[in-house]
N, C-alpha and C positions, 0 to 999 in steps of 0.2 A: 529416492530422496530428491527433493527439489533443489536445483542449483540456482542460487541467487547470484546474478551477474552485476547488479548495480548496488550502490550503497543504499542502506535504508535511510529514508528521509521522513521528517515529521512535518505535519501541516503547520503553516504559519498561524493558523487559528488556535493552535495549542498554547501559544505564548509561553509563559513560565510554568504552566501546570505540568505535573508529572503523570497525570492520568491520560496517556496518549497512546495511539497506535502509530506505527511506522510502516511505510510501504517501500517495497523494492521490486525491481524488474527481475524476472527469472529467465533462464536460458530458453525455456519453451515459449517465450514471448508473452507470458502471462504476468501475474503479480502475486507477491506474498506479503502478508501483513503479520506483525507481531506486536506484543505489548512492549512499550518502551522501557518499562520497569524490569522486564524479565527478558533481556535480549538473547539469552541462551535458551530460552524456553521454546515452546512449540510455535509453529507458524501456520496460518491458514493460507492456502493457495487458491487462486482463482484462474479460470480460463479467461480469455478475452471477453466472451459473451457474459460469463459469470461476473467479471469485474464491472462491466457496464451495468448489469442488473444490481450489483451491490451499490454502486454510486447512485443510481436512481432510488434505491431503497433507503439510503441514508439521507436523501434529499439534496444531493449534489447535482444530479442529472448530468447534462453535457458540460456544465461549467465546473470542471473538476479541480481546478487549481493545481497545486503541486501533486495531489494524489492521482490526477488523471494524466499528467504528463509523463511520458516515458523518458528515462535518462538517456535512451539511445536514439531519441528523435521524435 
């Protein structure tokens, strides 16, 4: 099971919409995402390279904003 070590955070691009994903750091130094409406539901986890590929795939690239920044630094 993935250990989430940081709080889940929502992108500022989400505004007041409820159809959002949230991201958190994991103990393994990767990231987990979940549906903000189903917080106790399943999470997708990404390795560091997988996370970078995900950001590029959704069009964020290197300018990842809140989703790219680690809560640990």
